[in-house]
MMTF fields as JSON, N, C-alpha, C and O atoms, coordinates in Angstrom:
{
  "mmtfVersion": "1.0.0",
  "mmtfProducer": "UNKNOWN",
  "numBonds": 299,
  "numAtoms": 300,
  "numGroups": 75,
  "numChains": 1,
  "numModels": 1,
  "chainsPerModel": [1],
  "groupsPerChain": [75],
  "chainIdList": ["A"],
  "bondAtomList": [4, 2, 8, 6, 12, 10, 16, 14, 20, 18, 24, 22, 28, 26, 32, 30, 36, 34, 40, 38, 44, 42, 48, 46, 52, 50, 56, 54, 60, 58, 64, 62, 68, 66, 72, 70, 76, 74, 80, 78, 84, 82, 88, 86, 92, 90, 96, 94, 100, 98, 104, 102, 108, 106, 112, 110, 116, 114, 120, 118, 124, 122, 128, 126, 132, 130, 136, 134, 140, 138, 144, 142, 148, 146, 152, 150, 156, 154, 160, 158, 164, 162, 168, 166, 172, 170, 176, 174, 180, 178, 184, 182, 188, 186, 192, 190, 196, 194, 200, 198, 204, 202, 208, 206, 212, 210, 216, 214, 220, 218, 224, 222, 228, 226, 232, 230, 236, 234, 240, 238, 244, 242, 248, 246, 252, 250, 256, 254, 260, 258, 264, 262, 268, 266, 272, 270, 276, 274, 280, 278, 284, 282, 288, 286, 292, 290, 296, 294],
  "bondOrderList": [1, 1, 1, 1, 1, 1, 1, 1, 1, 1, 1, 1, 1, 1, 1, 1, 1, 1, 1, 1, 1, 1, 1, 1, 1, 1, 1, 1, 1, 1, 1, 1, 1, 1, 1, 1, 1, 1, 1, 1, 1, 1, 1, 1, 1, 1, 1, 1, 1, 1, 1, 1, 1, 1, 1, 1, 1, 1, 1, 1, 1, 1, 1, 1, 1, 1, 1, 1, 1, 1, 1, 1, 1, 1],
  "groupList": [{"groupName": "MET", "atomNameList": ["N", "CA", "C", "O"], "elementList": ["N", "C", "C", "O"], "formalChargeList": [0, 0, 0, 0], "bondAtomList": [1, 0, 2, 1, 3, 2], "bondOrderList": [1, 1, 2], "singleLetterCode": "M", "chemCompType": "L-PEPTIDE LINKING"}, {"groupName": "LEU", "atomNameList": ["N", "CA", "C", "O"], "elementList": ["N", "C", "C", "O"], "formalChargeList": [0, 0, 0, 0], "bondAtomList": [1, 0, 2, 1, 3, 2], "bondOrderList": [1, 1, 2], "singleLetterCode": "L", "chemCompType": "L-PEPTIDE LINKING"}, {"groupName": "ARG", "atomNameList": ["N", "CA", "C", "O"], "elementList": ["N", "C", "C", "O"], "formalChargeList": [0, 0, 0, 0], "bondAtomList": [1, 0, 2, 1, 3, 2], "bondOrderList": [1, 1, 2], "singleLetterCode": "R", "chemCompType": "L-PEPTIDE LINKING"}, {"groupName": "ASP", "atomNameList": ["N", "CA", "C", "O"], "elementList": ["N", "C", "C", "O"], "formalChargeList": [0, 0, 0, 0], "bondAtomList": [1, 0, 2, 1, 3, 2], "bondOrderList": [1, 1, 2], "singleLetterCode": "D", "chemCompType": "L-PEPTIDE LINKING"}, {"groupName": "GLU", "atomNameList": ["N", "CA", "C", "O"], "elementList": ["N", "C", "C", "O"], "formalChargeList": [0, 0, 0, 0], "bondAtomList": [1, 0, 2, 1, 3, 2], "bondOrderList": [1, 1, 2], "singleLetterCode": "E", "chemCompType": "L-PEPTIDE LINKING"}, {"groupName": "VAL", "atomNameList": ["N", "CA", "C", "O"], "elementList": ["N", "C", "C", "O"], "formalChargeList": [0, 0, 0, 0], "bondAtomList": [1, 0, 2, 1, 3, 2], "bondOrderList": [1, 1, 2], "singleLetterCode": "V", "chemCompType": "L-PEPTIDE LINKING"}, {"groupName": "PRO", "atomNameList": ["N", "CA", "C", "O"], "elementList": ["N", "C", "C", "O"], "formalChargeList": [0, 0, 0, 0], "bondAtomList": [1, 0, 2, 1, 3, 2], "bondOrderList": [1, 1, 2], "singleLetterCode": "P", "chemCompType": "L-PEPTIDE LINKING"}, {"groupName": "ALA", "atomNameList": ["N", "CA", "C", "O"], "elementList": ["N", "C", "C", "O"], "formalChargeList": [0, 0, 0, 0], "bondAtomList": [1, 0, 2, 1, 3, 2], "bondOrderList": [1, 1, 2], "singleLetterCode": "A", "chemCompType": "L-PEPTIDE LINKING"}, {"groupName": "SER", "atomNameList": ["N", "CA", "C", "O"], "elementList": ["N", "C", "C", "O"], "formalChargeList": [0, 0, 0, 0], "bondAtomList": [1, 0, 2, 1, 3, 2], "bondOrderList": [1, 1, 2], "singleLetterCode": "S", "chemCompType": "L-PEPTIDE LINKING"}, {"groupName": "ASN", "atomNameList": ["N", "CA", "C", "O"], "elementList": ["N", "C", "C", "O"], "formalChargeList": [0, 0, 0, 0], "bondAtomList": [1, 0, 2, 1, 3, 2], "bondOrderList": [1, 1, 2], "singleLetterCode": "N", "chemCompType": "L-PEPTIDE LINKING"}, {"groupName": "TYR", "atomNameList": ["N", "CA", "C", "O"], "elementList": ["N", "C", "C", "O"], "formalChargeList": [0, 0, 0, 0], "bondAtomList": [1, 0, 2, 1, 3, 2], "bondOrderList": [1, 1, 2], "singleLetterCode": "Y", "chemCompType": "L-PEPTIDE LINKING"}, {"groupName": "GLY", "atomNameList": ["N", "CA", "C", "O"], "elementList": ["N", "C", "C", "O"], "formalChargeList": [0, 0, 0, 0], "bondAtomList": [1, 0, 2, 1, 3, 2], "bondOrderList": [1, 1, 2], "singleLetterCode": "G", "chemCompType": "PEPTIDE LINKING"}, {"groupName": "LYS", "atomNameList": ["N", "CA", "C", "O"], "elementList": ["N", "C", "C", "O"], "formalChargeList": [0, 0, 0, 0], "bondAtomList": [1, 0, 2, 1, 3, 2], "bondOrderList": [1, 1, 2], "singleLetterCode": "K", "chemCompType": "L-PEPTIDE LINKING"}, {"groupName": "PHE", "atomNameList": ["N", "CA", "C", "O"], "elementList": ["N", "C", "C", "O"], "formalChargeList": [0, 0, 0, 0], "bondAtomList": [1, 0, 2, 1, 3, 2], "bondOrderList": [1, 1, 2], "singleLetterCode": "F", "chemCompType": "L-PEPTIDE LINKING"}, {"groupName": "THR", "atomNameList": ["N", "CA", "C", "O"], "elementList": ["N", "C", "C", "O"], "formalChargeList": [0, 0, 0, 0], "bondAtomList": [1, 0, 2, 1, 3, 2], "bondOrderList": [1, 1, 2], "singleLetterCode": "T", "chemCompType": "L-PEPTIDE LINKING"}, {"groupName": "GLN", "atomNameList": ["N", "CA", "C", "O"], "elementList": ["N", "C", "C", "O"], "formalChargeList": [0, 0, 0, 0], "bondAtomList": [1, 0, 2, 1, 3, 2], "bondOrderList": [1, 1, 2], "singleLetterCode": "Q", "chemCompType": "L-PEPTIDE LINKING"}, {"groupName": "ILE", "atomNameList": ["N", "CA", "C", "O"], "elementList": ["N", "C", "C", "O"], "formalChargeList": [0, 0, 0, 0], "bondAtomList": [1, 0, 2, 1, 3, 2], "bondOrderList": [1, 1, 2], "singleLetterCode": "I", "chemCompType": "L-PEPTIDE LINKING"}],
  "groupTypeList": [0, 1, 2, 3, 4, 5, 1, 6, 2, 7, 8, 9, 5, 10, 4, 7, 1, 9, 4, 11, 10, 2, 2, 11, 12, 13, 2, 1, 1, 3, 1, 1, 4, 7, 2, 2, 14, 1, 7, 15, 14, 2, 1, 2, 10, 5, 3, 7, 1, 5, 2, 1, 9, 16, 7, 9, 7, 3, 1, 2, 2, 13, 1, 6, 3, 3, 7, 7, 3, 7, 16, 11, 7, 15, 6],
  "groupIdList": [1, 2, 3, 4, 5, 6, 7, 8, 9, 10, 11, 12, 13, 14, 15, 16, 17, 18, 19, 20, 21, 22, 23, 24, 25, 26, 27, 28, 29, 30, 31, 32, 33, 34, 35, 36, 37, 38, 39, 40, 41, 42, 43, 44, 45, 46, 47, 48, 49, 50, 51, 52, 53, 54, 55, 56, 57, 58, 59, 60, 61, 62, 63, 64, 65, 66, 67, 68, 69, 70, 71, 72, 73, 74, 75],
  "secStructList": [7, 0, 0, 0, 0, 0, 2, 2, 2, 2, 2, 2, 2, 2, 2, 2, 2, 2, 2, 2, 2, 2, 6, 6, 1, 1, 7, 2, 2, 2, 2, 2, 2, 2, 2, 2, 2, 2, 2, 2, 2, 2, 2, 2, 2, 2, 2, 2, 2, 2, 2, 2, 2, 2, 2, 2, 2, 2, 2, 2, 2, 2, 1, 7, 2, 2, 2, 2, 2, 2, 2, 1, 7, 7, 7],
  "xCoordList": [82.293, 81.439, 81.12, 81.106, 80.866, 80.61, 81.803, 81.652, 82.984, 84.195, 84.539, 84.925, 84.397, 84.874, 83.858, 84.24, 82.565, 81.556, 80.609, 80.436, 80.001, 78.936, 79.479, 78.945, 80.526, 81.093, 81.611, 81.3, 82.385, 82.833, 81.67, 81.707, 80.65, 79.503, 78.762, 78.4, 78.533, 77.853, 78.684, 78.138, 79.986, 80.869, 80.837, 80.811, 80.84, 80.781, 79.47, 79.457, 78.373, 77.076, 77.068, 76.612, 77.576, 77.614, 78.474, 78.068, 79.643, 80.526, 79.878, 79.986, 79.205, 78.535, 77.399, 77.235, 76.62, 75.54, 76.076, 75.492, 77.176, 77.789, 78.23, 78.0, 78.854, 79.284, 78.072, 78.059, 77.067, 75.857, 75.135, 74.58, 75.146, 74.513, 75.25, 74.622, 76.568, 77.348, 77.061, 77.166, 76.702, 76.392, 74.908, 74.477, 74.14, 72.723, 71.834, 70.692, 72.34, 71.572, 70.736, 69.776, 71.083, 70.365, 69.935, 70.513, 68.896, 68.407, 69.249, 69.907, 69.212, 69.929, 69.418, 70.195, 68.127, 67.552, 68.169, 68.42, 68.412, 69.049, 70.461, 70.869, 71.191, 72.558, 72.566, 73.381, 71.659, 71.596, 71.198, 71.681, 70.324, 69.934, 71.135, 71.339, 71.913, 73.11, 74.122, 74.781, 74.24, 75.166, 74.722, 75.546, 73.411, 72.872, 73.117, 73.498, 72.898, 73.123, 74.588, 74.888, 75.493, 76.922, 77.271, 78.008, 76.749, 77.027, 76.471, 77.139, 75.258, 74.677, 75.493, 75.671, 75.979, 76.792, 78.097, 78.539, 78.716, 79.947, 79.674, 80.476, 78.555, 78.198, 77.961, 78.369, 77.305, 77.092, 78.422, 78.585, 79.371, 80.688, 81.419, 81.992, 81.396, 82.053, 81.373, 82.05, 80.052, 79.327, 79.713, 79.879, 79.855, 80.269, 81.672, 81.935, 82.575, 83.931, 83.911, 84.631, 83.094, 82.985, 82.468, 83.028, 81.387, 80.833, 81.837, 81.903, 82.612, 83.638, 84.7, 85.103, 85.147, 86.169, 85.642, 86.374, 84.387, 83.789, 83.684, 83.994, 83.246, 83.148, 84.525, 84.664, 85.536, 86.9, 87.37, 87.975, 87.091, 87.489, 86.75, 87.341, 85.461, 84.698, 85.263, 85.393, 85.596, 86.151, 87.485, 87.754, 88.309, 89.606, 89.455, 90.287, 88.39, 88.172, 87.857, 88.203, 87.204, 86.768, 87.768, 87.601, 88.798, 89.784, 91.033, 91.33, 91.767, 93.052, 93.987, 93.79, 94.989, 95.888, 96.537, 96.628, 96.988, 97.637, 96.674, 97.051, 95.449, 94.466, 94.07, 93.855, 93.972, 93.589, 94.66, 94.347, 95.917, 97.001, 96.939, 97.282, 96.511, 96.425, 95.323, 95.395, 94.307, 93.204, 93.719, 93.337, 94.574, 95.081, 96.259, 96.723, 96.752, 97.927, 97.544, 96.449, 98.448, 98.239, 98.775, 99.834, 98.049, 98.509, 99.738, 100.255],
  "yCoordList": [101.937, 102.461, 103.941, 104.76, 104.264, 105.67, 106.539, 107.589, 106.094, 106.882, 106.965, 108.023, 105.851, 105.787, 106.23, 106.672, 106.117, 106.438, 107.548, 108.531, 107.393, 108.314, 109.693, 110.702, 109.752, 111.046, 111.843, 113.028, 111.233, 112.001, 112.488, 113.603, 111.664, 112.057, 113.226, 114.18, 113.158, 114.254, 115.534, 116.627, 115.395, 116.55, 117.164, 118.387, 116.334, 116.828, 117.549, 118.583, 117.006, 117.653, 119.01, 120.002, 119.046, 120.319, 121.346, 122.498, 120.944, 121.864, 122.372, 123.551, 121.472, 121.878, 122.857, 123.852, 122.571, 123.484, 124.815, 125.866, 124.769, 125.998, 126.879, 128.089, 126.266, 127.016, 127.544, 128.693, 126.706, 127.131, 128.242, 129.15, 128.167, 129.236, 130.561, 131.608, 130.508, 131.733, 132.341, 133.553, 131.502, 131.99, 132.316, 132.721, 132.134, 132.459, 131.387, 131.666, 130.158, 129.076, 128.291, 127.623, 128.36, 127.62, 128.558, 129.623, 128.118, 128.887, 128.563, 127.525, 129.458, 129.242, 127.978, 127.233, 127.742, 126.548, 125.267, 124.315, 125.249, 124.082, 123.876, 122.752, 124.962, 124.89, 124.412, 123.569, 124.948, 124.548, 123.087, 122.409, 122.602, 121.192, 120.292, 119.263, 120.678, 119.905, 119.944, 118.944, 121.082, 121.219, 120.347, 119.708, 120.321, 119.486, 118.009, 117.244, 117.617, 116.226, 115.842, 114.748, 116.718, 116.446, 116.311, 115.403, 117.203, 117.132, 115.845, 115.205, 115.456, 114.21, 113.0, 112.053, 113.036, 111.926, 111.827, 110.728, 112.961, 112.956, 112.411, 111.646, 112.797, 112.289, 110.782, 110.073, 110.287, 108.842, 108.108, 107.034, 108.68, 108.066, 108.024, 106.999, 109.133, 109.175, 108.199, 107.517, 108.127, 107.184, 105.745, 104.923, 105.444, 104.091, 103.775, 102.655, 104.757, 104.547, 104.312, 103.452, 105.069, 104.899, 103.498, 102.797, 103.091, 101.755, 100.652, 99.641, 100.844, 99.868, 99.758, 98.654, 100.881, 100.862, 100.297, 99.611, 100.572, 99.988, 98.476, 97.732, 98.024, 96.575, 95.926, 94.83, 96.589, 96.078, 95.972, 94.974, 97.002, 96.979, 95.88, 95.191, 95.715, 94.644, 93.28, 92.409, 93.094, 91.824, 91.552, 90.423, 92.564, 92.401, 91.997, 91.265, 92.476, 92.12, 90.641, 90.047, 90.038, 88.656, 87.64, 86.439, 88.101, 87.189, 87.144, 88.105, 86.035, 85.99, 87.063, 87.527, 87.454, 88.536, 88.314, 89.256, 87.098, 86.834, 87.048, 87.64, 86.578, 86.733, 88.192, 88.662, 88.916, 90.332, 91.132, 92.066, 90.787, 91.496, 91.266, 92.161, 90.091, 89.783, 90.587, 90.826, 91.007, 91.784, 93.13, 93.571, 93.766, 95.08, 95.028, 96.069, 93.831, 93.711, 94.065, 93.745, 94.721, 95.085, 93.955, 93.398, 93.609, 92.517, 92.909, 92.112],
  "zCoordList": [93.093, 92.065, 92.334, 91.415, 93.598, 93.924, 93.556, 92.931, 93.948, 93.703, 92.218, 91.721, 91.521, 90.137, 89.092, 88.009, 89.402, 88.395, 88.816, 88.095, 89.971, 90.373, 90.734, 90.274, 91.545, 91.923, 90.723, 90.607, 89.834, 88.667, 87.801, 87.281, 87.646, 86.835, 87.475, 86.787, 88.785, 89.487, 89.424, 89.275, 89.535, 89.451, 88.058, 87.921, 87.031, 85.656, 85.372, 84.703, 85.878, 85.689, 86.376, 85.807, 87.602, 88.315, 87.577, 87.428, 87.12, 86.407, 85.116, 84.781, 84.399, 83.159, 83.446, 82.74, 84.479, 84.841, 85.349, 85.087, 86.069, 86.567, 85.396, 85.392, 84.429, 83.237, 82.472, 82.03, 82.322, 81.636, 82.369, 81.75, 83.683, 84.477, 84.268, 84.111, 84.269, 84.045, 82.674, 82.492, 81.726, 80.373, 80.195, 79.116, 81.261, 81.2, 80.602, 80.238, 80.492, 79.877, 80.885, 80.499, 82.159, 83.187, 84.307, 84.521, 85.01, 86.154, 87.389, 87.456, 88.345, 89.602, 90.286, 90.883, 90.2, 90.816, 90.249, 90.987, 88.945, 88.32, 88.858, 89.15, 88.985, 89.506, 90.945, 91.319, 91.757, 93.167, 93.329, 94.236, 92.46, 92.504, 92.171, 92.816, 91.178, 90.831, 91.97, 92.256, 92.608, 93.743, 94.905, 95.56, 95.162, 96.237, 95.938, 96.825, 94.692, 94.297, 94.466, 94.943, 94.085, 94.251, 95.728, 96.111, 96.556, 97.998, 98.596, 99.408, 98.207, 98.707, 98.267, 99.032, 97.054, 96.551, 97.32, 97.654, 97.603, 98.412, 99.805, 100.34, 100.395, 101.726, 101.695, 102.615, 100.646, 100.52, 100.42, 100.998, 99.691, 99.547, 100.889, 101.256, 101.612, 102.916, 103.874, 104.643, 103.835, 104.68, 104.354, 105.256, 103.08, 102.675, 103.184, 103.621, 103.131, 103.657, 105.163, 105.671, 105.868, 107.323, 107.635, 108.478, 106.947, 107.195, 106.866, 107.565, 105.809, 105.444, 106.534, 106.902, 107.042, 108.089, 109.397, 110.111, 109.723, 110.928, 110.779, 111.71, 109.61, 109.367, 109.444, 109.986, 108.908, 108.959, 110.412, 110.803, 111.2, 112.612, 113.368, 114.199, 113.083, 113.734, 113.369, 114.229, 112.111, 111.665, 112.351, 112.761, 112.476, 113.142, 114.606, 115.143, 115.25, 116.651, 116.818, 117.84, 115.824, 115.947, 115.414, 115.627, 114.73, 114.165, 115.035, 115.745, 114.986, 115.678, 115.114, 113.991, 115.878, 115.48, 114.112, 113.324, 113.811, 112.527, 111.361, 110.35, 111.488, 110.424, 110.273, 109.155, 111.385, 111.332, 110.627, 109.888, 110.839, 110.162, 108.651, 107.879, 108.225, 106.802, 106.116, 104.91, 106.867, 106.267, 105.749, 104.665, 106.518, 106.124, 105.169, 104.703, 104.869, 103.989, 102.562, 102.1, 101.882, 100.48, 99.609, 99.901, 98.532, 97.653, 96.879, 96.096]
}
């Protein structure tokens, strides 16, 4: 959901505010707030990926080798 919905939306808002700022429609503070939100959203996404990979590695440690290999298999 972060990758498919939240990140694109935050990016679109930032781009729109950036364009509006260049045209004098928004304040610098508005642009910086959108930039901060986009950066925080990217960090949340990366954190979610890290947690997913750690959980995957933990699961692989507790499963027999054959079952662990099936976890990483692509359908």
